[in-house]
N, C-alpha and C positions, 0 to 999 in steps of 0.2 A: 289533549295527546303532546306529550313534549318530551324532548331530550332531557330536559334539566331532571327530573326525577332521576333522572337516571342517573340533566343535567343538572346538581343543578348541576347541573348540567349542570354541576353538571347538568341542573336538572336537568342529566343524571344527577343528581342533585348538586355535584361538584365539579362534574368535566369540565364544565362550561364557566365555571365560577373562575376568571382568570384571576384571581386576587392576590394582592400583593402587600399584606400588611408590615410596614417597616415605619422606624421612626425612633427618636429618644423618647426614653422614659421618662413620665412624670412622676415627681415625688410619691405619689401614692401607687407606683408600678407594680403589678403582680409579675412573680417571678416566670420566667418564661422556659420551655423547654430547650433542650439543644437540638442544631441541625441533624436529621438522620443520616445515615451513610449513603457514601455514592454523589455526595453534594460537595461543591467547594465553596470557600468564602467568598463572598463580593471583595471586589478591588476597593482600596482603600476611596478613591475618588467618587465611586458610584455609593458609597455608603454616606458619603459626605453630602452628595447631590441628592440623595432620598430624603434625609432630614429636611432640606428646603423643600422638596415636593411632597413633602408629610405636609408641612405648613400650608402648602397650596391648597390641599386636597381639604384640609380641615375647613381652611377658608370658604371655599366654592361650596362644599356639602354643609357646612354650620355642624359638626361634629368634632371635639376634641378627642385626641388620643388618649388612651387610658394605659397603654402599654406598649414595651417595645415586642417585637416578633422575630424570632431568627430568620435569617435569609442568606441566600447563596445562589449558586449557578448549578443547572444540571445540563447534560447534554442529551442529544436526541435520542440515542438508544435508550437509556436511563428514562428519559421522558417517555417514551411508548409503553416503557413496562411499567411505569406509575401509570397511565391512564388505563392499562389493562387490569391494574390492581383497584384503582378507583371505581370500575367499570364492574368489576366482582364485587365489591363491598357493598356497592349502590344498588346494583342489580344481581343480586345471586341467580343462580342458574334458573329457578322456576319463574320470577319475575322478569328476567331477559326472554326468556323463549315466551311469555305470555305478551311482552310487547311485540317481539317480533313476528308471532301468528298474527296478531291483531293488524299490523301494518301490512302485512302479506293480505290477510283477509279483505283490506281494502284496496288492494290494489296500489298501495303505497312505497311497498319496498319489492324489487324484484324477487321471484320467487327462489333464485339460485343464489342470492345473496347470503352469506355468513355475517350477519351483524356484528357477533361477537367479536370475530376477527376485523370488520372492515372499519367499525368505528373508531377505536383507539387509534387506528393508523392514520384515519382523517384528522382526528385531533392533533396529532402529532404535527401535522403541516400547520394546524390554525393558532395552534398555543404559544404564546410569547412569553408568558409565564402562570404562573399558578399559586393559589394558596389552600393550604390542606388545613379545613378546622377542625378536624379531629386531633392532629398533632400540632397545629398550630405554629406551622413556618411557611415561610414564602420562598419562591425558586424563580429565577429566571431563566429562560432558555438559551444554551449557546448552541447556535448552528454551524456547522461546518462551512468555511468561507466567507461568514459574516462577523466581519471584526467586531461589530458593537453587540451590545444585549438587547437594549429595548429603548425606544426614545421616550421622552418626558410624557408626551400623550398617554401611553400605555402604563406607564409607571404610574401616572396620577389614578388612573382607572382602576389599577389593582389596590392602590393605597387605598382608594374608597371602599373597596370590599372589606379591607381592615378594619376601616372605622365602622362602617356597618356590622361586622361580627361582634366588634367590641361592645357594641351600644345594643343590638336586637338578636344576637345569638345565631347565625345562619343556618346551623345546622338545625336548628328547630324549623325555621321559616320556611326553606325550600327542602327538606325531606319530604320522602312521601311516595305515592303510586305514581309511575311514569304514565299510567293510562288515568291519570286524573287532570282534568282541564283547570281545576283551581291551583294545581302545581305548577301548569303552564303559566299561569298569571302571578303566582309569586317569583317566578325566576324572571318575568319580564320586569316585575317592579325590582328585584336585586339589581340586574343587569342594565336596566332604563337609567336607575338613579346614578349607578357609576358612570355610565354613558353621559348623563347629564352634566356630571362634575366634572368629567374630561373635558367635554366641549367648552364648558364655562369658562374651565382653565386655558383652553388652547385660543379662544377668542377674547380672553381679559374681558368677559362680559360679567359686568356687576348690575345689570338690570335684564329681566325677563324679556323683554321685547326685543333684545339683541338676540334672543336663541328662538325665535317664533318662526323667523322664515326657513332656520333648519330644520325645526320639527315638522313643517309644511313638506319640505324636500323628502325626507325620510318616511313618510307615510307615502308620498308620491312613488318613489322607488320601491316599496313594498308591494305596490299592485301589480308590481311585474319583477320579483327576484331574479328570475332567470337572465332577464335581461340586464338587468344592473351588473349581476355577477358576471357577466360576460363581458363589460366593458373595463374589468381590471383583472386579465388572464396573467400580467407580468406583475402582481401584487404577490408577497410570499403567501402560498397557500391557495392563492384564485383559481389557478386552473383545475386544482383538486375539488375545491368547492363548485366551480360551475359544472363537473361531471357527476357531481353528488345527486342522488335521488331528490326530487322536489321537496319532499316532507323533510329530510335531513337538511336541506340549505335553509329552508323557509323556516324552521323551528330555530338555528341557530341565528338567523338574521331578526326573527321576529323578539327576541329577547331585547334585543339591543336597541334596533330601530323603533319600533312599535312600544317598546318599554320606555326609550327617551321621551316619547311623545306623551304619553302617559303622565311621566312624572314633571314634565314641563307643564302640562296642563292643570296637574293638581297644584302644583306650586303657583300657578298663575290664579287659582281658585281660593287658595288658603295658604299660601306659603309654607315654610318649613314644617311649622306645626301639624298641618292637614297630611303632609308625606311622611312625617314621623309616625302619625296616627295608622297610617297604612303599614307600616312596619311593626307595628305593636298590637294594636287592638282590633283593626279592622282592615285585614288585607282585601285586596281586590278578589272576587270569588269566580271569575270566569276570564278566559282569553277576549270574550265580549266584551268585559269592563276595560281591558287594556284598550282595546278597538276604538270603544267610546265611551272615554272618562266618564260622561256627563251620567252614564248608567251606574257609576259609582258613587260620585262625589254630590249628584244633582237628584232629580227623581229616581229613586233606588230601582234598578233592575236585576235582581238576582237570579240565579238559572235554576228551573224547576227542577227538583229532586224526583226521579224517576226510579222508586224501587224493583228491583229485578225480579220477576217472578221464578218460581221452579219451572222449568221446561222438562225435567223427566219424564213426565207421561206424555207430554207432546212429542218428545223427541227421545224414544225408548233406544237404550243401547248406545247412545251418545254421550262423549265425555266435555265437560265445558274446560275449554283451554284457557280462556281469557275472557276477563269482562271490565270494562271502562267506559269513559267519555270521550267523545271526538272533540267537542268543541268549536266555536265558530272560526278561530284562526284556522284548524286544521281541516275544517269542512270547505274553507276557501282553496285551499291547496290541493283538496280532492277535487273540486269543481272546476278549476282553473284549466284541469288537464283540457277540457272540452269547450268551455265557455269562451265564445270569441264575439265581440272583444273582451279581455280579460276581466274589465268592468262589469261584466253581467255576473261571473262568479262571486265576487263581492256584494253585488247587490242581492243575490239569492240567499248568501249565507247571513246577511245581515239582520234578519229577521228571526236568527236562531233564539229560542227559548229555552233549550235544556235537552239534553239527549242521552240515552244510555245504550251500551251494545253488549253482545257476548258473542263468543266464538265457540264453535261446538264441532267435535272431530269424532270421526267414526269410521273404522275399516279405511284409512286413507282418504276420506271425504272433509272435507270442509265447510261448515256453513256459518255464515255470519246472518244474525239477528238485531235489527238496530231500531231502536225507537226513537223519534224526534217528535220535540214538542216547539210549538211556532208562536210569535206573538199574536198573530193576526191569521185570519182565515186566506188571506191576500197572500201572505208569507209562505204560507204552507203550499199554496196552490204553485208559487214561484218555484221553492225548491222541488216540488214533483218534477215540472217541466225541466228544470236543470239537471237533476240526476238523471232523467231520461235518456239526457244525451250522452251518459257515460258508457250505454251499451244493453243489449237486452239479457246480459248475465244479472242485472239489478231488479229485482222485482219490487214494486212500489205498490202498496195500499194506503188507503184513507181508513183511520180508526176514528176520527172524529173531528169536526170542524178545522182544529189546530194540530191534530195529531196524525204523524206519518210515520208507519211501519215499512222498513227496506229490510228485504234478504237477499242475500248471494249464495249459490251454491246449489248443490244436488239435491232441494228438499222436494220429495213428491207432493202430488195437490193434496194429499191426507195430513203429510206432515205441516204443510204450510197452512194450511187450515185448523189444524190443532194449536198450532202457534200464535195463529191470529188471535183465535179465542181466549188464549190465557192473558196475551199482550193486552187485549181490549178490556181486561177488569184491574189494569194498573192505573192508581191513582198518582197525581202529581202533588209532592209535598212540597215545604219550605226548607231551603238549606239550613 
């Protein structure tokens, strides 16, 4: 479950894509659209600088620019309006409602939060630039009191998104359901690749070994994102990110940090050819594969597909408000609320083999039904123990040696038994 589909986020699909495709057109460049209203042209010195940085992005990513892209600057007020517009486009009201009710059912968002209002405001504090893949233009953000626009590091990151879009079509790659764990993985691929290119540029790294220690550090920081964010309160947007709900913060950081580590490992194993394959014919299918790259490039471990049964007879009068997947990354966030030390949450989530959930509503009541599949019996037992620490509102039941059902909400014993009967007949398939 991710912001990207939202991000990309944006998954939302593109709220989090801080993409900035610019540069000189090649001889076979295709015509580009003009800048939309409300934007100002880039200063001449920045236009020249961008051409140099585009060549750097091409070098460190290994892709050539195919076209020029209109570019300009945008103020903070216009940026917030743009973020809200993208949110509405990527997550129409029914999808946004499903995402919000799901997060609240898991306790990952405060009940009183208006997510549709909160998220664009948060992104406005985080975004230094963005690329619109629908209208194919790039904008750098002008902030009040900030004499500059963006440093070279950010620009190279965004230029990489431009190259990705020109070669792989980001609209197709990261569009989709915000409640899909596969979507979370694809967003991490896109953002991780841009972060890899950016850091390679910053360090002047021509060899992968020069980036290995950074990859290890990023993975270490993601073991406790809250502590990591608390160390940078003076950075732009740092205070807002520190105050954000854990799921919001973790989802944003996951795409960049864990995505970087995934792309680094893929390049170590198979170079740019293997990485490009991830963008074209064989993208990672789960956040588990981002966290454990060997489950994608090595002995393959794709998630089990759990088809959702019709629970209308088990839950008469209930309306299904949402259905989706949590995934290992979000499961880690959930368990980290009570697991001490934090490493225990990662260990309990690591045996994830697949999951599916749905949220049902009736007369103001909300019920969560969640089916999980585990790699081994020991993994299932470890998950049951970790989830039990979340409190007595969670009901955990074993449906098989490696299958665990979880319910939350005001189900009667009769309703819970009927649900268990239906869920017990669910078979696991291949993706």
